[in-house]
FILO-420944 format. One record per residue (C-alpha): residue in three letters; x, y, z. Coordinates in nm, 4 decimals, m for minus. Layout:
! residues N
<r "ALA",<X,Y,Z>> ...
//
This chain:
! residues 357
<r "MET",<12.3680,m1.2306,7.5583>> <r "SER",<12.1922,m1.3919,7.3155>> <r "LYS",<12.2501,m1.2175,6.9340>> <r "ILE",<11.9882,m0.9632,6.8445>> <r "HIS",<11.8556,m0.8995,6.5022>> <r "ASN",<11.8065,m0.5354,6.4299>> <r "TYR",<11.5587,m0.3905,6.1985>> <r "SER",<11.5493,m0.0388,6.3633>> <r "ALA",<11.4504,0.2137,6.1055>> <r "GLY",<11.7066,0.4400,6.2110>> <r "PRO",<11.9749,0.4560,6.4244>> <r "CYS",<12.0908,0.2218,6.1790>> <r "ILE",<12.2839,m0.1353,6.2764>> <r "LEU",<12.6612,m0.0808,6.2654>> <r "PRO",<12.9155,m0.3583,6.2242>> <r "PRO",<13.0521,m0.5205,6.5853>> <r "GLU",<13.3972,m0.4039,6.4514>> <r "VAL",<13.2739,m0.0500,6.4180>> <r "LEU",<13.1143,m0.0234,6.7480>> <r "GLN",<13.4253,m0.1899,6.9545>> <r "GLU",<13.6775,0.0746,6.7093>> <r "ALA",<13.4269,0.3377,6.8525>> <r "ALA",<13.3869,0.2426,7.1853>> <r "ASP",<13.7586,0.2007,7.2498>> <r "ALA",<13.8273,0.5515,7.1091>> <r "VAL",<13.5557,0.6812,7.3838>> <r "ARG",<13.7706,0.5579,7.6189>> <r "GLN",<14.1174,0.6882,7.5037>> <r "TRP",<14.1887,0.7817,7.1249>> <r "GLU",<14.4980,0.6477,6.9629>> <r "GLY",<14.7356,0.6810,7.3085>> <r "GLN",<14.7019,1.0081,7.3473>> <r "GLY",<14.5644,0.9899,7.6646>> <r "LEU",<14.2054,1.1510,7.5866>> <r "SER",<13.8996,1.0196,7.4761>> <r "LEU",<13.8090,1.1178,7.1358>> <r "ILE",<13.4873,1.3168,7.2398>> <r "GLU",<13.6875,1.5385,7.4913>> <r "MET",<13.9837,1.6345,7.2048>> <r "SER",<14.0090,1.9677,7.0118>> <r "HIS",<13.8641,1.9116,6.6642>> <r "ARG",<14.1296,2.1156,6.5719>> <r "SER",<14.4142,1.8343,6.6612>> <r "LYS",<14.6003,1.7178,6.4130>> <r "PRO",<14.4452,1.3782,6.4609>> <r "PHE",<14.1195,1.4680,6.4570>> <r "VAL",<14.1622,1.7089,6.1323>> <r "ALA",<14.3058,1.4124,5.9568>> <r "VAL",<13.9848,1.2304,6.0370>> <r "MET",<13.7922,1.4587,5.8672>> <r "ASP",<13.9705,1.4722,5.5629>> <r "GLU",<14.0039,1.0738,5.5207>> <r "CYS",<13.6281,1.0454,5.5998>> <r "ARG",<13.5368,1.3376,5.2960>> <r "ALA",<13.7855,1.1774,5.0569>> <r "LEU",<13.6565,0.8192,5.1350>> <r "THR",<13.3059,0.9161,5.0781>> <r "LYS",<13.3826,1.0902,4.7430>> <r "GLU",<13.5611,0.7761,4.6198>> <r "LEU",<13.3062,0.5272,4.7680>> <r "LEU",<13.0531,0.7103,4.5835>> <r "GLY",<13.2694,0.7915,4.2559>> <r "LEU",<13.2187,1.1106,4.2390>> <r "PRO",<13.3464,1.3538,3.9795>> <r "ASP",<13.6004,1.5723,4.0510>> <r "ARG",<13.4029,1.9125,4.0741>> <r "PHE",<13.2256,1.7455,4.3550>> <r "GLU",<13.3040,1.8376,4.7485>> <r "VAL",<13.2017,1.6349,5.0135>> <r "LEU",<13.0809,1.8823,5.3688>> <r "TYR",<13.0324,1.6583,5.7325>> <r "LEU",<12.7751,1.9183,5.9012>> <r "GLN",<12.5225,1.8857,6.1746>> <r "GLY",<12.1470,1.9235,6.1595>> <r "GLY",<12.0280,1.6326,5.9505>> <r "ALA",<11.8384,1.6242,5.6808>> <r "SER",<11.5588,1.8181,5.8364>> <r "LEU",<11.8177,2.1198,5.8118>> <r "GLY",<11.9073,2.0077,5.4703>> <r "PHE",<11.5545,2.0595,5.3152>> <r "LEU",<11.6401,2.3891,5.3296>> <r "THR",<11.9987,2.3978,5.3002>> <r "ALA",<11.9030,2.2433,4.9299>> <r "ALA",<11.6816,2.5193,4.8502>> <r "TYR",<11.9014,2.8237,4.9806>> <r "ASN",<12.2172,2.7204,4.7370>> <r "PHE",<11.9861,2.6000,4.4673>> <r "LEU",<11.7043,2.7782,4.3969>> <r "PRO",<11.7503,3.1544,4.2592>> <r "GLU",<11.5950,3.4586,4.3646>> <r "GLY",<11.1993,3.4398,4.2254>> <r "GLY",<11.2745,3.1480,4.1022>> <r "ARG",<11.0979,2.7803,4.0574>> <r "ALA",<11.2056,2.4111,4.0952>> <r "ALA",<10.9962,2.0951,4.0497>> <r "TYR",<10.9663,1.8206,4.3738>> <r "THR",<10.8328,1.4756,4.3692>> <r "ASP",<10.6149,1.3950,4.6851>> <r "THR",<10.7055,1.0202,4.7783>> <r "GLY",<10.6751,1.0160,5.1418>> <r "THR",<10.6763,1.2109,5.4987>> <r "TRP",<11.0456,1.3260,5.4218>> <r "ALA",<10.9588,1.4443,5.0555>> <r "ALA",<10.6546,1.6391,5.1853>> <r "ASN",<10.8676,1.7993,5.4821>> <r "ALA",<11.1500,1.9103,5.2075>> <r "ILE",<10.8689,2.0700,5.0046>> <r "LYS",<10.7412,2.2562,5.2752>> <r "GLU",<11.1005,2.3844,5.3755>> <r "ALA",<11.1327,2.4699,4.9793>> <r "ARG",<10.8390,2.6846,4.9726>> <r "HIS",<10.9729,2.9085,5.2254>> <r "LEU",<11.1841,3.0780,4.9449>> <r "GLY",<11.0398,3.0420,4.6350>> <r "ASP",<10.7882,2.8521,4.3893>> <r "VAL",<10.7696,2.4692,4.4082>> <r "ASP",<10.6125,2.2387,4.1575>> <r "VAL",<10.5057,1.9185,4.2649>> <r "VAL",<10.5645,1.7098,3.9360>> <r "ALA",<10.4511,1.3566,4.0619>> <r "SER",<10.2976,1.2576,4.3451>> <r "SER",<10.1383,0.9075,4.5636>> <r "LYS",<9.9814,1.0722,4.8390>> <r "ALA",<9.6623,0.9972,4.7646>> <r "GLU",<9.7643,0.5793,4.7645>> <r "ASN",<9.9503,0.6247,5.0859>> <r "TYR",<10.2823,0.6959,4.9052>> <r "ASN",<10.3139,0.2938,4.8173>> <r "HIS",<10.4742,0.3662,4.4632>> <r "ILE",<10.7024,0.5645,4.2659>> <r "PRO",<10.4759,0.7702,4.0802>> <r "THR",<10.5375,0.8786,3.7249>> <r "LEU",<10.7083,1.1720,3.6552>> <r "GLY",<10.5175,1.4772,3.5424>> <r "GLU",<10.6578,1.7957,3.3374>> <r "VAL",<11.0193,1.9143,3.4028>> <r "HIS",<11.1276,2.1522,3.1711>> <r "SER",<11.4806,2.4559,3.1619>> <r "GLY",<11.2676,2.6879,3.3864>> <r "HIS",<11.2947,2.4327,3.6781>> <r "ALA",<11.5937,2.5000,3.8619>> <r "TYR",<11.6642,2.1173,3.9599>> <r "LEU",<11.4496,1.8712,4.0708>> <r "HIS",<11.4428,1.7382,4.4174>> <r "ILE",<11.3510,1.3516,4.5454>> <r "THR",<11.3792,1.1376,4.7854>> <r "THR",<11.5483,0.8401,4.6855>> <r "ASN",<11.4177,0.6112,4.9488>> <r "ASN",<11.0626,0.6473,5.1376>> <r "THR",<11.1807,0.4527,5.5054>> <r "ILE",<10.8513,0.5121,5.6454>> <r "TYR",<10.6456,0.3545,5.3130>> <r "GLY",<10.9139,0.1136,5.2145>> <r "THR",<10.9589,0.2709,4.8081>> <r "GLN",<11.2579,0.3383,4.6597>> <r "TYR",<11.3305,0.5154,4.2971>> <r "ALA",<11.4636,0.2174,4.0792>> <r "GLU",<11.6191,0.4455,3.8729>> <r "MET",<11.7148,0.8154,3.8706>> <r "PRO",<11.5012,1.0339,3.6930>> <r "LYS",<11.5888,1.1649,3.3511>> <r "VAL",<11.5539,1.5408,3.3528>> <r "PRO",<11.6663,1.8038,3.1538>> <r "VAL",<11.8060,1.9947,3.5080>> <r "PRO",<12.0252,1.9474,3.7753>> <r "LEU",<11.9003,1.6582,4.0159>> <r "VAL",<11.8857,1.7764,4.3964>> <r "ALA",<11.8573,1.4164,4.5897>> <r "ASP",<11.7631,1.3196,4.9643>> <r "MET",<11.9854,1.0113,4.9944>> <r "SER",<11.9178,0.9783,5.3816>> <r "SER",<11.8351,0.5995,5.3758>> <r "ASP",<12.0093,0.4292,5.0983>> <r "ILE",<12.3283,0.6291,5.0463>> <r "MET",<12.6068,0.3752,5.0058>> <r "SER",<12.3753,0.0939,4.9676>> <r "ARG",<12.3667,0.1174,4.6094>> <r "THR",<12.5528,0.2239,4.3032>> <r "PHE",<12.4291,0.5102,4.0869>> <r "ASP",<12.5247,0.7702,3.8063>> <r "PRO",<12.6129,1.0963,3.9864>> <r "GLU",<12.6976,1.2800,3.7001>> <r "PRO",<12.3320,1.4368,3.6620>> <r "PHE",<12.3863,1.5871,4.0358>> <r "ALA",<12.3831,1.9123,4.1501>> <r "LEU",<12.3699,1.8110,4.5166>> <r "ILE",<12.3616,1.4660,4.7640>> <r "TYR",<12.2691,1.4723,5.1087>> <r "GLY",<12.1869,1.2653,5.3211>> <r "GLY",<12.1818,1.2106,5.7805>> <r "VAL",<12.4406,0.9310,5.8324>> <r "GLN",<12.2567,0.7366,6.0676>> <r "LYS",<12.1133,0.4922,5.8321>> <r "ASN",<12.3799,0.3120,5.6636>> <r "MET",<12.6624,0.5165,5.7325>> <r "GLY",<12.7022,0.5661,6.1091>> <r "PRO",<12.5489,0.7452,6.4072>> <r "ALA",<12.3014,1.0155,6.4402>> <r "GLY",<12.4415,1.3428,6.4566>> <r "ALA",<12.5871,1.4367,6.1034>> <r "VAL",<12.4580,1.5046,5.7701>> <r "MET",<12.6410,1.4357,5.4850>> <r "TYR",<12.6557,1.7138,5.1845>> <r "ALA",<12.7820,1.6059,4.8281>> <r "VAL",<12.8133,1.9294,4.6392>> <r "ASP",<12.8735,2.0121,4.2904>> <r "ARG",<13.0906,2.3722,4.3566>> <r "GLU",<13.0613,2.5091,4.0379>> <r "ARG",<12.6905,2.5337,4.0744>> <r "LEU",<12.7360,2.6934,4.4135>> <r "GLY",<12.7080,3.0848,4.4577>> <r "ALA",<12.4024,3.1410,4.1571>> <r "THR",<12.1223,3.2121,4.3664>> <r "GLY",<12.1276,3.5775,4.4103>> <r "ARG",<12.0586,3.5345,4.7731>> <r "ASN",<12.2317,3.6425,5.1156>> <r "ILE",<12.2468,3.3177,5.2360>> <r "PRO",<12.2345,3.2879,5.6313>> <r "SER",<12.6078,3.1709,5.6870>> <r "TYR",<12.5156,2.8121,5.8472>> <r "LEU",<12.3060,2.7953,5.5093>> <r "ASP",<12.5592,2.8865,5.3127>> <r "LEU",<12.7668,2.5660,5.1665>> <r "ASN",<13.0556,2.8074,5.0350>> <r "VAL",<13.1139,2.8693,5.4117>> <r "HIS",<13.1068,2.5321,5.5129>> <r "LEU",<13.3735,2.4478,5.1904>> <r "SER",<13.6015,2.7401,5.2534>> <r "LYS",<13.6523,2.6005,5.5847>> <r "ASP",<13.6890,2.3073,5.5149>> <r "SER",<13.3709,2.1519,5.6826>> <r "MET",<13.5153,2.2828,5.9908>> <r "PHE",<13.3274,2.6200,6.0373>> <r "ASN",<13.1971,2.5254,6.3613>> <r "THR",<13.2591,2.2483,6.5983>> <r "PRO",<13.1639,1.9257,6.3889>> <r "PRO",<13.0090,1.6334,6.5518>> <r "VAL",<13.3080,1.4521,6.6022>> <r "PHE",<13.2025,1.1191,6.7176>> <r "SER",<12.9387,1.0931,6.4346>> <r "VAL",<13.1875,1.2113,6.2078>> <r "PHE",<13.4965,0.9298,6.3594>> <r "THR",<13.2258,0.6414,6.3844>> <r "THR",<13.1258,0.6877,5.9654>> <r "LEU",<13.4876,0.6984,5.8760>> <r "LEU",<13.5103,0.3347,6.0575>> <r "THR",<13.1777,0.2276,5.9115>> <r "LEU",<13.3130,0.3495,5.5457>> <r "ARG",<13.6801,0.1775,5.5937>> <r "TRP",<13.4375,m0.1721,5.6926>> <r "LEU",<13.2543,m0.0677,5.3724>> <r "GLN",<13.5541,m0.0435,5.1615>> <r "ALA",<13.6651,m0.3654,5.3019>> <r "GLN",<13.3345,m0.5465,5.2419>> <r "GLY",<13.4325,m0.4394,4.8420>> <r "GLY",<13.2554,m0.1085,4.8490>> <r "VAL",<12.9281,0.0140,4.7444>> <r "ALA",<12.9062,m0.2515,4.3967>> <r "ALA",<12.9659,m0.5602,4.6878>> <r "ILE",<12.6888,m0.4463,4.9413>> <r "GLN",<12.4614,m0.3838,4.6946>> <r "GLN",<12.4863,m0.7610,4.5687>> <r "VAL",<12.4309,m0.8132,4.9514>> <r "ASN",<12.1231,m0.6087,4.9939>> <r "GLU",<11.9972,m0.7181,4.7045>> <r "ALA",<11.9988,m1.0744,4.8328>> <r "LYS",<11.8335,m1.0088,5.1930>> <r "SER",<11.5229,m0.7585,5.0049>> <r "ALA",<11.4743,m1.0725,4.7595>> <r "LEU",<11.4514,m1.3688,5.0593>> <r "LEU",<11.2436,m1.1445,5.2334>> <r "TYR",<10.9945,m1.0473,4.9696>> <r "SER",<10.9750,m1.3922,4.8365>> <r "GLU",<10.8320,m1.5014,5.1865>> <r "ILE",<10.6028,m1.1867,5.1777>> <r "ASP",<10.4898,m1.2908,4.8057>> <r "ARG",<10.4631,m1.6822,4.8549>> <r "ASN",<10.3356,m1.6763,5.2459>> <r "PRO",<9.9317,m1.6471,5.2154>> <r "LEU",<9.8932,m1.4888,5.5682>> <r "PHE",<10.1244,m1.1380,5.4573>> <r "VAL",<10.0894,m0.8811,5.1775>> <r "GLY",<10.3295,m0.6176,5.0800>> <r "HIS",<10.2773,m0.2424,5.1259>> <r "ALA",<10.4530,m0.0980,4.8463>> <r "LEU",<10.3990,m0.2364,4.4841>> <r "MET",<10.5960,m0.4112,4.2538>> <r "GLY",<10.8896,m0.1870,4.0784>> <r "SER",<10.8756,0.0563,4.3295>> <r "ARG",<10.9775,m0.1569,4.6327>> <r "SER",<11.2801,m0.0477,4.8667>> <r "HIS",<11.5563,m0.3007,4.9621>> <r "MET",<11.6321,m0.1042,5.2175>> <r "ASN",<11.2807,m0.0783,5.4668>> <r "VAL",<11.0701,m0.3646,5.3467>> <r "THR",<10.7211,m0.2832,5.5024>> <r "PHE",<10.4431,m0.5265,5.5045>> <r "ARG",<10.1465,m0.6708,5.7329>> <r "LEU",<9.9545,m0.9642,5.8106>> <r "ASN",<9.6452,m1.0188,5.6012>> <r "HIS",<9.4410,m1.0883,5.9326>> <r "GLU",<9.5131,m0.9803,6.2245>> <r "GLU",<9.3920,m1.2350,6.4638>> <r "HIS",<9.7257,m1.3613,6.4125>> <r "ALA",<9.9079,m1.0763,6.5364>> <r "ALA",<9.9714,m1.1962,6.8996>> <r "ALA",<10.0895,m1.5361,6.7877>> <r "PHE",<10.3184,m1.3417,6.5374>> <r "ASP",<10.4809,m1.0373,6.7452>> <r "LYS",<10.5555,m1.3150,7.0179>> <r "SER",<10.7497,m1.5206,6.7611>> <r "TRP",<10.9506,m1.2872,6.6381>> <r "ASN",<11.0105,m1.1105,6.9668>> <r "GLU",<11.1112,m1.4639,7.0959>> <r "ALA",<11.3761,m1.4974,6.8108>> <r "GLY",<11.5517,m1.2019,6.9324>> <r "ILE",<11.4465,m0.9565,6.6271>> <r "SER",<11.4250,m0.5988,6.7350>> <r "GLY",<11.2495,m0.2994,6.5766>> <r "LEU",<11.0301,m0.4829,6.3441>> <r "LYS",<10.6804,m0.2702,6.4124>> <r "GLY",<10.5530,m0.0615,6.1192>> <r "HIS",<10.5495,0.3387,6.0965>> <r "ARG",<10.1501,0.4371,6.2411>> <r "SER",<10.0998,0.6319,5.9033>> <r "VAL",<10.1248,0.2722,5.7533>> <r "GLY",<10.0988,m0.0092,6.0840>> <r "GLY",<10.2177,m0.3679,5.9966>> <r "TYR",<10.5631,m0.4045,6.0006>> <r "ARG",<10.8680,m0.2645,5.8558>> <r "ALA",<11.1681,m0.4918,5.7915>> <r "SER",<11.5302,m0.2107,5.7611>> <r "MET",<11.8054,m0.3717,5.6276>> <r "TYR",<12.0577,m0.1785,5.5891>> <r "ASN",<12.4203,m0.2148,5.4673>> <r "ALA",<12.5131,m0.3726,5.8156>> <r "LEU",<12.2133,m0.6782,5.8574>> <r "PRO",<12.3268,m0.9736,5.7783>> <r "LEU",<12.1360,m1.2087,5.5634>> <r "GLU",<12.1084,m1.4856,5.8364>> <r "SER",<11.9230,m1.2062,6.0225>> <r "VAL",<11.6838,m1.1890,5.7062>> <r "GLN",<11.6797,m1.5846,5.7195>> <r "VAL",<11.5188,m1.5782,6.1352>> <r "LEU",<11.2697,m1.3370,6.0499>> <r "VAL",<11.1745,m1.5825,5.7234>> <r "ASP",<11.1696,m1.8977,5.9148>> <r "VAL",<10.9497,m1.7281,6.1967>> <r "MET",<10.6677,m1.5822,5.9288>> <r "LYS",<10.7231,m1.9909,5.7286>> <r "GLU",<10.6522,m2.0996,6.1136>> <r "LEU",<10.3604,m1.9087,6.1676>> <r "GLU",<10.1832,m2.0176,5.8389>> <r "ARG",<10.2440,m2.3538,5.9467>> <r "THR",<10.0885,m2.2903,6.2928>> <r "GLN",<9.8154,m2.0554,6.2084>> <r "GLY",<9.7758,m2.0894,5.8554>> 
//
């Protein structure tokens, strides 16, 4: 089978060695005579997997001692509500930025529980940039941000500096770049972009800030309940957690987050350079807000679409079509996508210019 260059926005591309090891474990795991996915989650081998996955996450992100890591179900969509339950006090207010579809959904869910001030929004410009932050004050329990926006291809270049704790949905750029975790009360995200297969959400929570909302929180949404059970309050998504651990081990072997950040910056620089150089293409996201993970762009003239689509399909490129909210194309370049795959796309774009320009 010829190589496929996987630009899927999620679930993400995974390293080949991770896929092989995960496949082997589904057939029979560690000589147990059983598949990973039919063994008890309370068995010593899987408990060890969960413990290592949590510890390695904390190590790779460089989290302070006060942070604990959980792997739960529900994805970031449930995380929107979970974050508000655990950090928005009864009768309190929180600040949110509206930078895309998922940020807007986080705002919607938080409003079930309290007052939300939208302190920045780029909705009117079809979310083509990270907007300037408005007033965030001590009356806000926290500032919630979505660090990377998969649909529109924007990303915070730097984390905001505000007088309140940060809460962040990092679903689509977690483990792709370094950042200072000190200002955060909660970091969460679905693992299916950079960390593993769909089915789990990671919470990195400052345990010292929990329990201060005055709320009677439903058990499954209470992060303290999950911490008290070592992320095993109920049956965890065992395959997703195991494959996430394999991916984290792979990332550690690459040199960790700082090393993969250099690779990611090289990939995005290569593609953005071609978009800006090639007269047949234009980017959606504005300079200064461009994502290293999800590059959104379109043709200047739709008359070239048939030839371009034929060319990238023939080159073995998959998942390049843009989201309906933006149109055009979206190249999702998560950690495991090699630089050579980006070069294949760039070569296709150059050839289109040669033949159609």
